[in-house]
KOLMITI-897492 format. One record per residue (C-alpha): z, y, x negated. Coordinates in steps of 0.5 Angstrom, whole numbers, padded with zeros to 4 digits, always signed. Example, Ala and Ser with C-alpha at 12.3 -4.5 7.8 and 13.67 -1.06 7.14 Angstrom:
BEGIN
+0016-0009-0025/+0014-0002-0027/
//
This chain:
BEGIN
-0458+0186-0076/-0455+0183-0070/-0460+0177-0070/-0457+0176-0076/-0449+0175-0074/-0446+0169-0071/-0445+0171-0063/-0442+0165-0059/-0438+0167-0053/-0434+0163-0048/-0438+0162-0043/-0435+0156-0040/-0439+0153-0033/-0439+0148-0028/-0445+0145-0031/-0441+0144-0037/-0438+0137-0035/-0445+0134-0035/-0449+0138-0040/-0444+0138-0046/-0442+0133-0052/-0435+0133-0051/-0435+0131-0044/-0440+0126-0044/-0436+0123-0049/-0430+0123-0044/-0435+0120-0039/-0438+0115-0043/-0431+0113-0046/-0427+0112-0039/-0433+0108-0037/-0432+0103-0042/-0424+0103-0040/-0425+0103-0032/-0429+0097-0033/-0424+0094-0037/-0418+0096-0033/-0422+0093-0027/-0424+0086-0030/-0417+0085-0033/-0412+0087-0028/-0415+0085-0022/-0417+0078-0022/-0414+0071-0023/-0414+0072-0030/-0407+0076-0029/-0404+0071-0024/-0405+0066-0029/-0402+0070-0034/-0396+0072-0030/-0394+0064-0028/-0394+0063-0035/-0390+0069-0038/-0385+0067-0032/-0385+0059-0034/-0383+0062-0041/-0378+0067-0039/-0374+0062-0035/-0374+0057-0042/-0371+0063-0046/-0366+0065-0040/-0363+0058-0041/-0363+0058-0048/-0359+0065-0048/-0352+0062-0048/-0354+0060-0056/-0351+0065-0061/-0358+0065-0064/-0365+0064-0062/-0366+0056-0062/-0373+0052-0062/-0374+0052-0055/-0373+0060-0055/-0379+0061-0060/-0383+0056-0057/-0383+0060-0051/-0384+0066-0054/-0390+0063-0058/-0393+0061-0051/-0392+0068-0049/-0395+0071-0055/-0401+0066-0055/-0403+0069-0048/-0409+0073-0049/-0413+0076-0043/-0419+0077-0048/-0420+0069-0048/-0422+0069-0041/-0430+0069-0040/-0431+0076-0039/-0427+0077-0046/-0432+0072-0049/-0437+0075-0046/-0436+0082-0049/-0434+0079-0056/-0440+0075-0057/-0445+0081-0055/-0441+0086-0060/-0441+0081-0066/-0442+0084-0072/-0445+0080-0078/-0439+0076-0081/-0436+0074-0088/-0440+0071-0094/-0440+0070-0102/-0447+0070-0105/-0452+0068-0100/-0453+0074-0095/-0456+0070-0089/-0448+0067-0088/-0447+0073-0086/-0451+0072-0080/-0452+0065-0079/-0448+0059-0079/-0451+0052-0078/-0447+0047-0074/-0447+0043-0081/-0444+0049-0085/-0438+0050-0080/-0437+0042-0080/-0437+0043-0088/-0432+0049-0088/-0427+0046-0083/-0427+0039-0087/-0426+0043-0093/-0420+0047-0091/-0417+0040-0088/-0413+0038-0093/-0409+0044-0094/-0408+0044-0086/-0405+0037-0086/-0400+0038-0092/-0398+0045-0088/-0398+0041-0082/-0394+0036-0085/-0389+0041-0088/-0388+0044-0081/-0387+0038-0078/-0381+0036-0083/-0378+0043-0083/-0378+0042-0075/-0374+0035-0075/-0369+0039-0080/-0369+0045-0076/-0367+0040-0069/-0362+0036-0073/-0359+0043-0075/-0359+0046-0068/-0356+0039-0065/-0350+0039-0069/-0349+0046-0068/-0350+0045-0060/-0346+0039-0060/-0339+0043-0063/-0342+0048-0057/-0344+0053-0062/-0337+0055-0064/-0337+0052-0071/-0340+0059-0075/-0342+0054-0081/-0346+0050-0077/-0349+0056-0073/-0351+0059-0080/-0354+0052-0082/-0358+0052-0076/-0360+0059-0076/-0363+0058-0083/-0367+0051-0082/-0370+0055-0076/-0372+0060-0080/-0375+0055-0085/-0379+0052-0080/-0381+0059-0077/-0384+0060-0084/-0387+0053-0085/-0391+0053-0078/-0394+0060-0079/-0397+0057-0086/-0400+0051-0082/-0402+0056-0076/-0406+0060-0081/-0408+0054-0085/-0411+0050-0078/-0415+0057-0076/-0419+0055-0083/-0420+0048-0080/-0424+0051-0073/-0430+0054-0076/-0436+0055-0071/-0443+0056-0072/-0446+0062-0070/-0452+0067-0070/-0451+0074-0069/-0458+0076-0069/-0460+0075-0062/-0453+0079-0060/-0454+0084-0065/-0462+0085-0062/-0458+0086-0055/-0452+0090-0057/-0457+0095-0060/-0461+0096-0054/-0454+0097-0050/-0452+0102-0054/-0458+0106-0054/-0459+0106-0047/-0451+0107-0046/-0451+0114-0051/-0458+0115-0048/-0454+0117-0041/-0451+0123-0044/-0457+0125-0048/-0461+0125-0042/-0456+0130-0039/-0455+0134-0045/-0463+0136-0045/-0465+0132-0051/-0470+0128-0052/-0468+0121-0050/-0475+0117-0054/-0473+0121-0059/-0466+0119-0060/-0467+0112-0059/-0472+0111-0064/-0467+0115-0069/-0462+0111-0066/-0465+0104-0069/-0465+0106-0075/-0457+0109-0075/-0456+0102-0072/-0459+0098-0078/-0455+0102-0083/-0449+0100-0079/-0451+0093-0079/-0452+0093-0087/-0446+0097-0087/-0442+0091-0084/-0446+0086-0088/-0444+0089-0095/-0437+0090-0092/-0436+0083-0091/-0438+0081-0098/-0432+0077-0101/-0431+0081-0107/-0432+0088-0103/-0427+0086-0098/-0422+0084-0104/-0422+0091-0106/-0423+0094-0099/-0429+0097-0099/-0431+0095-0092/-0437+0097-0087/-0434+0105-0086/-0435+0106-0093/-0441+0102-0094/-0444+0106-0088/-0444+0113-0091/-0446+0110-0098/-0452+0107-0095/-0454+0113-0091/-0453+0117-0097/-0457+0113-0101/-0463+0113-0096/-0462+0121-0095/-0462+0122-0102/-0468+0118-0105/-0473+0117-0100/-0470+0122-0095/-0468+0121-0088/-0475+0120-0084/-0476+0126-0079/-0476+0122-0073/-0469+0119-0075/-0465+0125-0075/-0465+0126-0067/-0461+0119-0067/-0456+0121-0072/-0451+0124-0067/-0445+0124-0071/-0440+0128-0067/-0442+0124-0061/-0441+0117-0063/-0435+0119-0066/-0432+0123-0060/-0434+0117-0056/-0430+0112-0061/-0424+0117-0060/-0423+0117-0053/-0424+0110-0053/-0418+0110-0060/-0414+0114-0054/-0413+0107-0051/-0410+0104-0057/-0405+0109-0059/-0400+0108-0053/-0397+0115-0051/-0390+0114-0055/-0393+0113-0061/-0397+0119-0060/-0390+0122-0058/-0387+0118-0064/-0393+0121-0069/-0393+0128-0066/-0386+0131-0068/-0387+0130-0076/-0394+0131-0075/-0394+0138-0071/-0390+0140-0077/-0396+0138-0082/-0401+0140-0078/-0398+0147-0075/-0394+0150-0080/-0398+0148-0087/-0405+0149-0083/-0404+0157-0082/-0401+0158-0089/-0407+0155-0092/-0411+0159-0088/-0407+0166-0090/-0406+0164-0097/-0414+0162-0098/-0416+0168-0095/-0412+0173-0099/-0413+0169-0105/-0420+0170-0104/-0420+0178-0103/-0415+0179-0108/-0416+0174-0114/-0423+0173-0113/-0425+0179-0111/-0430+0176-0105/-0435+0181-0103/-0435+0179-0096/-0429+0178-0093/-0432+0174-0087/-0435+0169-0091/-0428+0169-0094/-0425+0168-0088/-0430+0163-0085/-0429+0158-0091/-0422+0159-0091/-0422+0157-0083/-0426+0151-0085/-0423+0148-0090/-0416+0149-0087/-0417+0147-0080/-0422+0142-0078/-0429+0144-0081/-0435+0146-0077/-0432+0147-0071/-0426+0152-0073/-0432+0155-0078/-0436+0157-0072/-0430+0159-0068/-0428+0163-0073/-0435+0166-0075/-0436+0168-0068/-0429+0172-0068/-0430+0176-0074/-0438+0176-0073/-0440+0173-0079/-0447+0172-0082/-0451+0166-0080/-0452+0165-0087/-0445+0165-0089/-0443+0160-0083/-0448+0155-0086/-0446+0156-0093/-0438+0155-0091/-0441+0149-0087/-0445+0146-0093/-0439+0146-0097/-0435+0143-0092/-0440+0137-0092/-0440+0136-0099/-0433+0136-0100/-0431+0132-0094/-0436+0126-0096/-0433+0126-0103/-0426+0126-0100/-0427+0121-0094/-0428+0116-0101/-0424+0119-0106/-0417+0120-0102/-0417+0113-0099/-0418+0110-0107/-0413+0114-0110/-0408+0113-0104/-0409+0105-0106/-0409+0106-0113/-0402+0109-0113/-0399+0105-0108/-0398+0111-0103/-0395+0108-0096/-0400+0107-0091/-0397+0113-0086/-0396+0118-0091/-0403+0117-0093/-0405+0118-0086/-0402+0124-0085/-0405+0126-0092/-0411+0124-0090/-0411+0127-0083/-0408+0134-0085/-0413+0135-0091/-0420+0132-0089/-0424+0137-0085/-0428+0132-0080/-0426+0128-0075/-0431+0123-0076/-0429+0123-0084/-0421+0123-0082/-0422+0116-0078/-0427+0113-0083/-0422+0115-0089/-0416+0113-0084/-0419+0106-0083/-0420+0105-0091/-0413+0104-0091/-0411+0100-0085/-0409+0101-0077/-0403+0105-0078/-0406+0110-0083/-0412+0111-0078/-0408+0113-0072/-0403+0117-0076/-0410+0121-0079/-0413+0121-0072/-0407+0124-0068/-0405+0129-0074/-0413+0131-0073/-0412+0132-0066/-0406+0136-0066/-0409+0140-0071/-0415+0141-0067/-0411+0145-0062/-0411+0151-0067/-0419+0152-0067/-0418+0156-0061/-0411+0160-0064/-0415+0161-0070/-0421+0164-0067/-0417+0169-0063/-0412+0171-0069/-0418+0172-0073/-0421+0176-0068/-0415+0181-0066/-0414+0181-0074/-0422+0183-0075/-0421+0188-0069/-0415+0192-0071/-0415+0191-0079/-0422+0190-0082/-0426+0193-0077/-0422+0197-0072/-0427+0196-0066/-0425+0196-0059/-0428+0190-0054/-0428+0185-0060/-0422+0181-0058/-0422+0174-0056/-0419+0172-0050/-0416+0165-0046/-0423+0164-0044/-0425+0163-0051/-0420+0159-0053/-0421+0154-0047/-0429+0155-0049/-0427+0153-0057/-0422+0147-0055/-0425+0141-0057/-0425+0137-0050/-0426+0131-0052/-0418+0131-0054/-0417+0131-0047/-0420+0125-0046/-0416+0122-0052/-0410+0124-0049/-0412+0122-0042/-0414+0115-0044/-0407+0114-0048/-0403+0117-0042/-0407+0112-0037/-0407+0106-0041/-0400+0107-0043/-0397+0108-0036/-0401+0102-0034/-0399+0098-0040/-0391+0100-0039/-0391+0099-0031/-0393+0091-0033/-0388+0090-0038/-0388+0088-0045/-0390+0081-0044/-0395+0082-0039/-0397+0089-0042/-0399+0086-0049/-0403+0080-0045/-0407+0084-0041/-0407+0091-0044/-0407+0090-0052/-0410+0083-0052/-0415+0084-0046/-0417+0091-0044/-0417+0094-0051/-0418+0088-0055/-0423+0085-0050/-0426+0091-0048/-0425+0098-0051/-0424+0096-0059/-0431+0093-0060/-0435+0099-0057/-0430+0103-0061/-0431+0100-0067/-0439+0100-0067/-0438+0108-0065/-0435+0109-0071/-0439+0105-0075/-0445+0109-0072/-0442+0115-0074/-0440+0113-0081/-0448+0111-0082/-0450+0118-0079/-0446+0122-0083/-0449+0119-0089/-0456+0119-0086/-0455+0127-0085/-0452+0128-0092/-0457+0131-0097/-0455+0133-0103/-0462+0136-0105/-0462+0140-0099/-0454+0143-0100/-0455+0144-0108/-0456+0152-0107/-0449+0152-0104/-0446+0151-0110/-0449+0157-0113/-0445+0164-0113/-0439+0161-0116/-0434+0165-0112/-0435+0160-0105/-0434+0154-0109/-0428+0156-0113/-0425+0159-0107/-0426+0152-0103/-0424+0148-0109/-0418+0152-0110/-0416+0153-0103/-0417+0145-0101/-0412+0143-0107/-0407+0148-0105/-0408+0144-0098/-0408+0137-0101/-0401+0139-0105/-0398+0143-0099/-0400+0137-0094/-0398+0131-0098/-0391+0135-0100/-0390+0137-0092/-0392+0130-0090/-0387+0126-0095/-0381+0131-0092/-0383+0130-0085/-0385+0123-0085/-0380+0120-0090/-0374+0125-0090/-0373+0128-0084/-0376+0123-0079/-0375+0117-0083/-0374+0113-0076/-0380+0115-0073/-0384+0113-0079/-0381+0105-0078/-0383+0105-0071/-0390+0107-0072/
//
């Protein structure tokens, strides 16, 4: 019957700009970006930093006559690197109200509150090591000065004295770094994050409610569910910052998913909370903000080998998996076969919906495919980072592997974050590149189904359908990257670092992005009920198809990523 078929025609219209999730992810992301740009680039913060950079540059220019970087040169460089716009009153305000629970060992309350007495005790405990490191740094500085003075007295014409000075200065730099790290542990400050967490919960609930309202959803229902998602996110930070958990790299991202799943699969996620589990809404907004952290030159650098990983592997896996399902498994439904193949090879739910519409698959076939995707995505997003860490795989390679294989955008970001910032950037960027294939896949499947499988006229998917299927938030990600990259580049390296990297990003977009990701991880867990998905494993062939196809995908993606990032383009990998 017609009602059993997925029909999703491209009907993009002007009202999409204020009624669709992807666009609201862009608008909310750019609201944060524009406020941050306005505060940090048009204020006394910039003027003060420019003066200090100019003074440091003058010192470095005066020291340029030496054949090596002198002590004065390094001190000037340290001065420039210490300049951070996020240290301004606005930056401190943002930091205070976006703080998450801190580290702790045995008393969970230490994650929320540190008293004045506790702060003093911790600082005093760290003081002996600092005093020792400080003494070593001062001794190393004295030796470095003596070596540099000897080289300078010889007008830097004695190669032996120059080398001795360089070695002494290098030793001083190492000692100074150790002293700086030790000093940081003596500057423990008291805190109480409970009031700021309450304020942040209210702010984020209202922040995301703007889009919820215009998308035609119930704002009260969303806010009610949101607070449970936020609470799970807070608990995820608490567990992720526990000493042993941090030691083994099991951070807030993993705990958000695990805690959510525990709730969903034991007592069950309450019905009233489900409207707050806006996984894609949270992660899309976070990814738009992430665009501001990924400078465009990094996207280009990752993009060259990333295009091979995403655009070569994906169609091969899609075609091979479909043929395997038809010729080897003899799946009775070719539409189910192609929907599962697209879901698993391209990027999960979005690709499944687009492909189901293109081939007129039944709604239960689409549901089955999405169910399989949810189950295996939840498993892979935890298992893959654990395996990558266990075998000591390079972070960039691990990120590329994750970005090309895990289905959900949110899960890709989470799994990449488990490994580190480089892995997250690479994984997210490759997933962005792969997302472009949603529309291409839908178009290709529609043409193939019309000309080969059904031979019906009028079933082709045109350019309007490709645009309709294209994830618009990707444009927000790219726009954020281009805008902030241009601004940072126009300011120059030093001023750009101080105002953009350590201002607009660190003191504006990143704290909100971190929380958007955390909310998404918690919502993923709360939305994954294995009892409800259990029947998806029945029947055998769909599961076998997914497992075999994903295994092929894992092997081919890893091989392609290694070849592209470490054999063909090693110079690009080195710059990431």
